[in-house]
N, C-alpha and C positions, 0 to 999 in steps of 0.2 A: 804388656797388660798388667793388671794389678787386682786388688780387691778393695772395693769401697762399700761402705754401708752407712745407713742412717737409721737409727733406732729411736722411736718415739713412744713415750709412755707418760703416765701421770706425774713422773718425776721430772720430765723434760726431754731434751733431745741430745743424743750422743752421735756425733760424726766420727767415723773411724776409717782408717786405711792402713795398708802396709806402707813400706818405704822403698822397696826395691825397684830399680829401673833396669830395663834391658834395651840393647841396641842391636839392630840388624835382625831382630826376631829371636835370636837365641844366644846373645852374649850379655853377660852381666855388665851393667853400667853404673854400679854403685847405688847410693840411696839419695833421695831428695824429698822435698816437701810435696805432699799430696792433699793435705787437709789445711784449710784456710779459714781464718776468722773474718766475718763481716760485722765488725763491731757496731757500726752506725745503724745497722738494721736488726741487731740482736739475733744474728743468724751465722751460719757457717756453710762451707761447701767442701766437697771432695771431688777429685778428678781421676779419671781412668782413661787410658788410650794414649794418643799422641802426647809426647812430653815436650812439644815445642809448638809455638804459634808464630808463623813467619820467620822461623829460624831462631826465635828467642825462647830460651828455656822456660817451661811452664811456671816454675816457682817464681821467677822474676815477672813474667808476663801477667800472671794472675794477681799477684800482689799489687802491681801497678794498676791493673784494671779496677780492682776493688777500691783503691785510693782515689782513682779518677771518678768513680761513681759517687763516692762520698763528697768529693769537692764539688761535683756537679749538682749536689742536692737531691740525688735519686732517693726517694723516700719509701719505696715499696719493693718487696721481693719480686713481684710480678714485673715491674719495670726493669729491675736489675737482671732477672733471668732472660727477658726478651732482649735486652741490650747485649748480654753475653752471647746469646745465640747469633745475633747480627754481627758482632765483632769477630767471633770465631769463623763464621761463614765468609766474611770479607777478608780476613787476614791470613787464614790457613791456605797454603797452596795445595794443589791436588794430591801431592805425595803425602802430606800430613793428614789430609782428610781420609785417605785410602785406608789407613789403619783403624779408623773408627774412634770416636771420642765420646765420653759420657761425663756429665757433671751433675752431682746431687747438690741441691741448694735447699736448706731448710732452716726455719726459725719461727719466731712468734710475731704475729701481725696484730696491731691494735685497730679495732673498729668499734666505735661507739663505747669507748672506755672499757672494752673487753678484749682479751687476747685469745688467739687461737693459733694452732700450728699450721704451717703450710710446708709442702714438699714440692719443689720444682725440679723437673728432670729435663736437662738440655742435652741433646745427643744428635749425632748423624748416623747412628747405627739403625738399620731399617727393619731388623727382625731377628728372631731366635728360632733355630731349628728345633721342632718339638721332640725329636728323637735323641739328638746329641746335646742340646743346650748351647751349641755354638752360635755366635752371632752370624747372621747370614748375609749381610751386605752393608754397604755404606752409601751415603748420599752426599752430593756437594752442598746440600742444604741442611740446616740444623732445625730440629723440631723442639718445641718448648711446651711442656704441659705441667699443670698442677695436679698431682695425683693423690694427695691426702685429703685436704679439706673439702674439695669439690667432688671427689670420686669415692675413695675407699672409706672415709669417715662416715658419710651419710649412708652408704651402702651397707656397712657392717656395724653401724652405731658404735663407733670406736670410743667416743668420749665416755660413754657408760661402761664399756668393756674395760677401759683403762682403770676406772675406779675399782674394778674387781681384780685387777692385777695383770690384765692383758697388755700387750704392746704390739706395735707395728714396725716391721723391718723392711727396708728397701736395700737390696744388695745387687751389685753389678761387678763385672770384672772377668778375669780369665775363667773359662767355662768350668773346668774341673774344680777350681777353687770355689767358685760361686755355688755350684751344685753341692759340693762337699760341705760348704757352710750351712746351706739350707737343711741338709740331712743331719748335720751335727746339732743344729738348733732343736730339732725334734727330739733327738736322743737326750740332749742336755736338759730340755724342759721336763721330760719324764723323770730324769735322774733327780733334778733339784726338787721337783714337786714331791717325790717320794721321801727325800731327806727332810724337807721342811715340814711335812705332815706328820712326822714322828713325834708324838707328844712327850717322849722321854728325852729328847734332845733339844738343845737350845739354838739350833740353826734356824734361820729365817730368811725370807725374801729381802731384797734391797729396800731401804727406806729413804734413799736420797739419790740424786743424779750421780754423785760420785761413787756410791756403792753400785749403781747400775752400770757405770763405766767399767768396773772391775770384771763383771760378767761378760761384757762386750769384748774387752781386751783378751779375756781368757779364750773365747771362741776364735778370735782372729789368730791368737798365738797357736792354737791347735792346727789351724790350716797352714800357717807358716811352717810348723814342724813337719807336716805331711810333705811339703815341697823339699825340705832338707833330706827327707828319706825317699826321694823319687828319682827316676831316671830321665826327667825332663832335661833338655839341653841347657837350661838356664833356670835360676831361682825366680820364676815369674811372680811369685808372691812370697814375701818375707821381709826381713830387716826389722827395724824398730817399728813398733805400733804407734801410729799417730792418732790422737783423739782431740776433740774439742767438744765441750759440754755446754749446754744452755739450760739452766734450771727453768722449770715451768713457772711463769709469773703467777703471783697470787690472785690476779684478776682473770685467770684463764676460764673460759666457759666450761661448763660441766655437761652440756648436752650437745649432741651432734646436730649439724644443720639438716634440714629436711631433704630427703632424697628427691632428685629430679624426676625419678620414675623411668628414666631412659636406661637402656642396657649398654 
């Protein structure tokens, strides 16, 4: 397992992951690529779970998939996400599917000369235990949903909240690391707000996507440090922090889409 996250704000999108791999459930298997650029769609993705598809290592398989999508002229994140779900479903044998796989895909989509963020979630994990936070099962089929622009953004009016300094984070991976990251975010938010609000100091919130990336990397680093100081049989989260940033385009919409009214 691993830690993957997607951070969306008025500055843009930060994709981040750790680098550690494990084999056999509890043996370190070195480091490898988990964060990928989708250049032709102004997007990126991160992967957690099985690190092979049909016996091919994920770093090779995913880069080949992205290149094939570009050559085929796939022009939307929706199409790419659904194609990815179909390919993983078709090419992964049962043993690879059994461990559960999750992919974050996020970038900016152009519609009527305006840009907006989209976050697509591709997975065959079927649920989370409300008491432990552990993933509860896997399916032979992959589910594909868009969770930002059509769900969370209209529900919480996030484009307006972004202008006031808010952000949206999607995080998945090894349960204790994922839950620890969410708890850390709350603590760090309070800490930074207190520091930035002191009129006698010159500290301030980030003003760019690269400065935002620094805070994201800091939080992932803390979780990696926790695993160095743990009794887990393997370093499930750690290694070099991988990031890919997408600055918010200047023509990005400033208002959230209307809510559908459904729950």
